[in-house]
C-alpha positions as CSV (number, residue, x, y, z in Angstrom):
1,X,43.3,-31.9,56.7
2,X,46.1,-34.1,55.3
3,X,47.9,-35.8,58.0
4,X,51.2,-34.3,59.1
5,X,50.7,-31.0,57.1
6,X,48.9,-27.7,57.0
7,X,47.1,-28.8,53.8
8,X,43.4,-29.4,53.5
9,X,41.1,-30.7,50.8
10,X,39.0,-28.0,49.1
11,X,35.3,-28.7,50.0
12,X,33.3,-29.9,46.9
13,X,30.0,-31.7,47.8
14,X,29.0,-32.1,44.2
15,X,32.3,-33.8,43.4
16,X,31.9,-36.1,46.4
17,X,28.5,-37.2,45.1
18,X,30.0,-37.8,41.6
19,X,33.0,-39.8,42.8
20,X,30.8,-41.9,45.2
21,X,29.0,-43.2,42.2
22,X,32.2,-44.0,40.3
23,X,33.9,-46.4,42.7
24,X,33.0,-49.5,44.6
25,X,36.1,-49.8,46.8
26,X,37.2,-46.2,47.5
27,X,40.8,-45.6,48.4
28,X,41.9,-41.9,48.9
29,X,45.4,-41.3,47.6
30,X,47.6,-38.1,47.7
31,X,49.5,-37.1,44.7
32,X,51.4,-34.1,43.3
33,X,52.0,-32.1,40.1
34,X,55.0,-29.9,39.3
35,X,54.8,-26.7,41.3
36,X,55.8,-24.7,38.2
37,X,52.2,-25.0,37.0
38,X,51.0,-22.9,40.0
39,X,51.8,-19.8,37.9
40,X,48.6,-20.6,36.0
41,X,45.4,-18.8,37.1
42,X,43.8,-20.9,39.9
43,X,40.6,-21.8,38.2
44,X,42.5,-23.3,35.2
45,X,44.2,-25.7,37.6
46,X,41.1,-26.6,39.6
47,X,39.1,-27.0,36.5
48,X,41.7,-29.5,35.2
49,X,41.9,-31.4,38.5
50,X,38.3,-31.3,39.7
51,X,36.0,-31.0,36.6
52,X,38.0,-33.0,34.1
53,X,39.7,-35.6,36.3
54,X,37.3,-35.7,39.3
55,X,40.2,-35.2,41.7
56,X,40.1,-33.0,44.8
57,X,42.1,-29.8,44.9
58,X,44.2,-29.1,48.0
59,X,45.0,-25.7,49.7
60,X,47.3,-24.6,52.5
61,X,46.2,-22.9,55.7
62,X,46.1,-19.5,54.0
63,X,43.7,-20.8,51.4
64,X,46.3,-20.8,48.6
65,X,46.2,-23.6,46.1
66,X,48.8,-26.3,46.5
67,X,50.5,-28.6,44.0
68,X,49.1,-31.5,46.0
69,X,45.8,-33.2,45.0
70,X,43.7,-36.1,46.3
71,X,42.1,-38.7,44.1
72,X,39.9,-41.7,44.8
73,X,41.2,-45.0,43.5
74,X,39.1,-48.1,43.1
75,X,41.3,-51.0,43.8
76,X,44.2,-52.6,45.6
77,X,46.5,-50.5,47.8
78,X,49.4,-52.8,46.9
79,X,49.5,-50.9,43.6
80,X,49.2,-47.5,45.1
81,X,52.5,-46.2,43.7
82,X,51.7,-47.3,40.2
83,X,48.2,-45.8,40.4
84,X,49.6,-42.6,41.8
85,X,52.2,-42.2,39.0
86,X,49.5,-42.8,36.4
87,X,47.2,-40.2,37.8
88,X,50.1,-37.7,38.2
89,X,51.1,-38.3,34.6
90,X,47.5,-37.5,33.3
91,X,47.3,-34.3,35.4
92,X,50.8,-33.2,34.2
93,X,49.9,-33.7,30.6
94,X,46.7,-31.6,30.9
95,X,48.4,-28.8,32.9
96,X,51.2,-28.8,30.3
97,X,48.6,-28.1,27.6
98,X,47.0,-25.4,29.7
99,X,50.4,-23.8,30.3
100,X,51.1,-23.8,26.6
101,X,47.7,-22.2,25.9
102,X,48.2,-19.6,28.6
103,X,51.7,-18.6,27.4
104,X,50.7,-18.5,23.8
105,X,47.6,-16.4,24.4
106,X,49.3,-13.9,26.6
107,X,52.0,-13.1,24.1
108,X,49.7,-10.4,22.7
109,X,47.1,-8.1,24.5
110,X,43.5,-9.3,24.9
111,X,42.4,-6.5,22.5
112,X,44.4,-8.1,19.7
113,X,41.8,-11.0,19.6
114,X,38.9,-8.7,18.7
115,X,39.2,-9.0,14.9
116,X,38.8,-12.8,15.2
117,X,35.3,-12.4,16.7
118,X,34.3,-11.8,13.0
119,X,34.9,-15.6,12.5
120,X,32.5,-16.7,15.3
121,X,28.7,-16.8,14.6
122,X,26.5,-15.8,17.4
123,X,23.3,-16.6,15.6
124,X,22.8,-17.0,11.9
125,X,20.2,-14.1,11.6
126,X,21.9,-11.9,14.2
127,X,25.4,-12.1,12.8
128,X,28.8,-12.7,14.4
129,X,30.1,-12.2,17.9
130,X,31.8,-9.1,16.6
131,X,28.4,-7.7,15.6
132,X,27.0,-8.7,19.0
133,X,30.0,-7.0,20.7
134,X,29.3,-3.7,18.8
135,X,25.6,-3.9,19.9
136,X,26.6,-4.4,23.5
137,X,28.9,-1.3,23.3
138,X,26.0,0.8,21.9
139,X,23.7,-0.3,24.7
140,X,26.4,0.3,27.4
141,X,26.9,3.8,26.0
142,X,23.2,4.5,26.2
143,X,23.1,3.2,29.8
144,X,26.0,5.3,30.8
145,X,24.2,8.4,29.5
146,X,20.9,7.5,31.1
147,X,22.6,6.9,34.5
148,X,24.7,10.1,34.1
149,X,28.0,8.3,35.0
150,X,31.2,10.1,35.5
151,X,33.9,10.1,32.7
152,X,35.9,7.5,34.6
153,X,33.1,5.1,35.2
154,X,31.9,5.6,31.6
155,X,35.4,4.8,30.2
156,X,35.7,1.6,32.3
157,X,32.2,0.4,31.3
158,X,32.9,1.0,27.6
159,X,36.3,-0.7,27.8
160,X,34.7,-3.7,29.5
161,X,32.0,-3.8,26.8
162,X,34.7,-3.7,24.1
163,X,36.7,-6.6,25.5
164,X,34.0,-8.7,27.2
165,X,33.9,-11.4,24.4
166,X,37.5,-11.3,23.3
167,X,38.5,-14.4,25.3
168,X,36.1,-16.6,23.2
169,X,38.6,-16.7,20.4
170,X,41.7,-17.4,22.5
171,X,43.5,-20.7,22.2
172,X,42.5,-21.6,25.8
173,X,38.8,-21.5,25.0
174,X,39.1,-22.2,21.3
175,X,40.5,-25.7,21.9
176,X,37.2,-26.5,23.8
177,X,39.2,-27.7,26.9
178,X,38.2,-24.9,29.2
179,X,34.9,-23.6,27.7
180,X,33.2,-23.2,31.1
181,X,35.9,-20.6,32.1
182,X,34.7,-18.0,29.6
183,X,34.8,-14.6,31.3
184,X,37.3,-15.9,33.9
185,X,39.9,-16.4,31.1
186,X,39.0,-12.9,29.8
187,X,39.6,-11.5,33.3
188,X,43.0,-13.1,33.7
189,X,44.2,-12.1,30.2
190,X,43.0,-8.6,30.8
191,X,45.1,-8.4,33.9
192,X,48.0,-9.8,32.0
193,X,47.5,-7.1,29.3
194,X,47.6,-4.3,31.9
195,X,43.9,-3.5,32.0
196,X,42.5,-2.0,35.2
197,X,41.1,-4.3,37.9
198,X,37.6,-2.7,37.3
199,X,37.7,-3.7,33.6
200,X,39.1,-7.2,34.2
201,X,36.5,-8.0,36.9
202,X,33.8,-6.5,34.8
203,X,34.7,-8.9,31.9
204,X,34.4,-11.8,34.4
205,X,31.2,-10.6,35.9
206,X,29.3,-9.7,32.8
207,X,28.1,-13.3,32.5
208,X,26.5,-13.1,36.0
209,X,24.2,-14.3,37.2
210,X,24.9,-17.6,35.5
211,X,22.1,-19.4,37.4
212,X,19.7,-19.2,40.2
213,X,22.4,-19.6,42.9
214,X,24.9,-17.2,41.3
215,X,25.5,-13.7,42.7
216,X,25.2,-10.4,40.8
217,X,28.0,-8.3,39.4
218,X,29.8,-6.3,42.1
219,X,31.5,-3.8,39.8
220,X,29.6,-1.1,38.0
221,X,31.3,-2.0,34.7
222,X,30.3,-5.6,35.1
223,X,26.7,-4.7,36.0
224,X,26.2,-2.4,33.0
225,X,27.9,-4.8,30.5
226,X,25.9,-7.7,31.9
227,X,22.6,-5.9,31.4
228,X,23.6,-4.8,27.8
229,X,24.8,-8.4,26.8
230,X,21.7,-10.1,28.2
231,X,19.3,-7.4,26.8
232,X,20.8,-7.8,23.4
233,X,20.3,-11.5,23.5
234,X,16.7,-11.3,24.6
235,X,15.7,-8.6,22.2
236,X,17.6,-10.2,19.3
237,X,16.5,-13.8,19.7
238,X,12.8,-13.0,20.5
239,X,13.0,-10.3,17.7
240,X,13.7,-12.9,15.0
241,X,10.8,-15.1,16.3
242,X,12.5,-17.5,18.7
243,X,10.3,-16.8,21.7
244,X,10.7,-19.5,24.5
245,X,7.8,-21.9,24.7
246,X,6.9,-24.0,27.6
247,X,10.1,-25.6,29.0
248,X,12.0,-25.1,25.7
249,X,14.4,-22.2,26.1
250,X,17.6,-23.2,24.2
251,X,19.1,-19.7,24.4
252,X,18.4,-19.4,28.2
253,X,16.4,-16.2,27.6
254,X,14.4,-16.5,30.8
255,X,17.6,-16.6,32.8
256,X,19.1,-13.7,30.9
257,X,16.0,-11.6,31.3
258,X,15.8,-12.5,35.0
259,X,19.4,-11.3,35.3
260,X,18.6,-8.0,33.6
261,X,15.7,-7.3,36.0
262,X,17.6,-8.4,39.1
263,X,20.7,-6.3,38.4
264,X,18.7,-3.1,37.6
265,X,16.6,-3.4,40.8
266,X,19.5,-4.5,43.0
267,X,21.5,-1.5,41.8
268,X,18.5,0.8,42.4
269,X,18.9,2.3,38.9
270,X,16.3,4.9,38.0
271,X,15.7,4.6,34.3
272,X,12.9,4.0,31.8
273,X,13.2,0.3,31.1
274,X,10.6,0.4,28.3
275,X,12.6,3.2,26.7
276,X,15.7,1.1,27.0
277,X,14.0,-1.7,25.0
278,X,12.9,0.9,22.4
279,X,16.5,2.1,22.1
280,X,17.7,-1.5,21.4
281,X,15.2,-2.0,18.6
282,X,15.7,1.4,17.1
283,X,19.5,1.6,17.3
284,X,21.2,-1.8,17.6
285,X,19.0,-4.3,15.7
286,X,18.8,-2.2,12.5
287,X,19.3,-4.2,9.3
288,X,18.1,-7.4,10.9
289,X,14.8,-8.9,9.7
290,X,12.6,-8.8,12.8
291,X,9.0,-9.9,13.5
292,X,6.4,-7.2,13.2
293,X,5.3,-7.6,16.8
294,X,8.8,-8.3,18.2
295,X,8.9,-5.2,20.5
296,X,5.6,-6.1,22.1
297,X,6.7,-9.7,22.6
298,X,9.8,-8.5,24.4
299,X,7.8,-6.1,26.6
300,X,5.5,-8.9,27.6
301,X,8.4,-11.3,28.2
302,X,10.1,-8.8,30.5
303,X,6.8,-8.0,32.2
304,X,6.6,-11.7,33.2
305,X,10.2,-11.6,34.5
306,X,9.4,-8.5,36.7
307,X,6.3,-10.3,38.1
308,X,8.6,-13.3,38.8
309,X,11.1,-11.2,40.7
310,X,8.4,-9.5,42.8
311,X,7.1,-13.0,43.7
312,X,10.7,-13.9,44.9
313,X,10.4,-10.9,47.2
314,X,7.2,-12.4,48.7
315,X,4.9,-9.9,47.1
316,X,1.3,-11.2,46.8
317,X,-0.2,-11.7,43.4
318,X,-2.9,-9.0,43.9
319,X,-0.3,-6.5,45.0
320,X,1.8,-7.3,41.9
321,X,-1.2,-6.9,39.7
322,X,-2.1,-3.6,41.3
323,X,1.3,-2.1,40.4
324,X,2.0,-3.7,37.0
325,X,-0.6,-1.4,35.3
326,X,2.3,1.2,35.4
327,X,4.1,-0.8,32.8
328,X,7.8,-1.3,32.3
329,X,8.9,2.2,33.3
330,X,11.2,2.6,36.3
331,X,11.6,-1.0,37.7
332,X,13.2,0.1,40.9
333,X,10.3,2.5,41.6
334,X,7.9,-0.3,40.8
335,X,9.5,-2.5,43.4
336,X,9.3,0.2,46.0
337,X,5.6,0.7,45.4
338,X,4.9,-3.0,45.6
339,X,7.0,-3.4,48.9
340,X,5.2,-0.4,50.5
341,X,1.8,-1.7,49.6
342,X,2.6,-5.3,50.7
343,X,3.7,-3.9,54.1
344,X,0.4,-2.2,54.6
345,X,-1.8,-4.8,53.0
346,X,-2.8,-6.8,56.1
347,X,-3.2,-3.9,58.5
348,X,-6.7,-3.5,60.0
349,X,-6.8,0.3,59.2
350,X,-5.7,-0.4,55.6
351,X,-8.5,-2.9,55.2
352,X,-10.9,-0.4,56.5
353,X,-9.7,2.1,53.9
354,X,-10.3,-0.6,51.2
355,X,-13.8,-1.2,52.4
356,X,-14.5,2.6,52.4
357,X,-13.1,2.9,48.9
358,X,-15.2,0.0,47.6
359,X,-18.3,1.7,49.2
360,X,-17.5,5.0,47.4
361,X,-16.8,3.2,44.1
362,X,-20.1,1.2,44.3
363,X,-22.2,4.3,44.9
364,X,-20.8,6.3,41.9
365,X,-20.2,3.3,39.6
366,X,-23.2,3.9,37.4
367,X,-22.4,7.7,36.9
368,X,-20.1,9.1,34.2
369,X,-20.7,12.8,34.6
370,X,-19.9,14.7,37.7
371,X,-20.4,18.5,38.4
372,X,-17.9,20.6,40.1
373,X,-18.0,20.4,43.9
374,X,-20.0,23.3,45.5
375,X,-19.0,23.7,49.2
376,X,-21.9,26.1,49.7
377,X,-24.2,23.0,49.3
378,X,-22.6,21.1,52.1
379,X,-25.4,20.4,54.7
380,X,-23.4,18.5,57.3
381,X,-20.1,19.2,59.0
382,X,-18.7,15.8,57.9
383,X,-19.0,16.9,54.3
384,X,-16.9,20.0,55.0
385,X,-14.4,17.8,57.0
386,X,-14.1,15.3,54.1
387,X,-13.6,18.0,51.5
388,X,-11.0,19.9,53.6
389,X,-9.1,16.7,54.5
390,X,-9.2,15.6,50.8
391,X,-7.6,18.9,49.7
392,X,-4.9,18.5,52.4
393,X,-4.4,14.8,51.4
394,X,-3.7,15.8,47.7
395,X,-0.9,18.1,48.8
396,X,0.6,15.5,51.2
397,X,0.4,12.8,48.6
398,X,2.0,15.0,45.9
399,X,5.0,15.7,48.2
400,X,5.4,12.0,49.1
401,X,5.1,10.8,45.4
402,X,7.6,13.4,44.3
403,X,10.1,11.9,46.8
404,X,9.0,8.3,45.9
405,X,8.1,7.9,49.6
406,X,5.4,5.4,49.1
407,X,5.2,4.3,52.7
408,X,4.3,7.8,53.7
409,X,1.8,8.1,50.8
410,X,0.0,5.0,51.9
411,X,0.1,6.0,55.5
412,X,-1.6,9.2,54.7
413,X,-4.3,7.4,52.7
414,X,-4.9,5.1,55.7
415,X,-5.3,8.1,57.9
416,X,-7.8,9.5,55.5
417,X,-10.0,6.4,55.8
418,X,-11.3,7.8,59.1
419,X,-12.8,10.8,57.3
420,X,-14.6,8.5,54.8
421,X,-16.1,6.4,57.6
422,X,-17.3,9.5,59.5
423,X,-18.9,10.9,56.3
424,X,-20.9,7.7,55.7
425,X,-21.9,7.5,59.3
426,X,-23.4,10.9,59.2
427,X,-24.5,11.6,55.6
428,X,-27.2,10.0,53.4
429,X,-25.6,10.3,50.0
430,X,-28.6,9.4,47.8
431,X,-31.0,11.8,49.4
432,X,-34.2,13.2,47.8
433,X,-32.7,16.6,47.0
434,X,-31.2,16.2,43.6
435,X,-28.7,19.1,44.0
436,X,-27.4,17.7,47.3
437,X,-27.2,14.2,45.9
438,X,-25.2,15.4,42.8
439,X,-22.9,17.4,45.0
440,X,-22.2,14.5,47.3
441,X,-21.6,12.3,44.3
442,X,-19.1,14.9,43.0
443,X,-17.4,14.9,46.4
444,X,-17.1,11.0,46.4
445,X,-15.8,11.1,42.9
């Protein structure tokens, strides 16, 4: 807190570390800029002060940004006034530039910048940002249909997709002064243009998650557009043969693919992810020269990302392997299966079921042909019991799977393990009577 005021320095541990290495004799000084600059969006000001100048932003007791800032000088306090005026002059010049950019850009709606995306190359083989923007819109439209969204939600998502890249060609970003604020600038200009809060926030959020410590989009429009944007990049870049190798990932495709998987599973969306990839290749990347095995490369790449996410959820490797045979269908469903299995994995009754299953599998492993079960040949009560409980199990499992209630399904399997144990305790499977033996093999099968 600044002495004699209700102002406090905005915490910034990273900036503290940076400044610590810049000075030998640190002297904290308080300075100000013209309050008229406070009409600028907050992150433009803090980016100027903290990222460019390595000064500390200051806020009032309500958390509102102040025109006061704190900088760390490296020298004699006797020249404090001169040092302060010099630093205020630099900040004023930078904020004046930002103010000019902002006023100039907001003279026209954000949508008016869309034609200029034709002048920005996304990737030489994949075309311009305008082409990428159109691909994003197609994917968003497909997702809206697959998720059966309402007209209102669909309209917001499509509007977000249309405008999500427009800020890249504004003066604010074009001058390379505030490039790290892409998305945020789009949000602010969208609000200034009269777009809805949902669309504006979606434009900002469609870059999320930007890294391992970043959150996921909170708006539906942001989430859908984020998936579409990242999926287009992954399919397109890998499609033309630029698959990440080792630590080399210049297009940050691993981060993009992780984001796609995280958003879909976090949202609990039920959709065929493999079908979504197929849609992208069949409908948005047309006219682009792609590798022959591009689609398989993308499928394998995303499979690795799904396995990565399941590991982040503390799912064991063998559980992951046991569910991944299902392929890239419904990712949310895949996660629920893995979590349910992980929860049962270490239970004693579950381990007993596994042992019983292995015993069954070993006995019939060498056989390939099994006759129909003949209950009339059952010679022991445990055979009747196993057969009856098996038929009941099938019904219960079908109901549980229909409702995606995997915990109940596994619980019923665990309960069934008792009947397997009783059968083996009482029945000699490989008996001398060939008909009895074959019938018992059929029952085990």
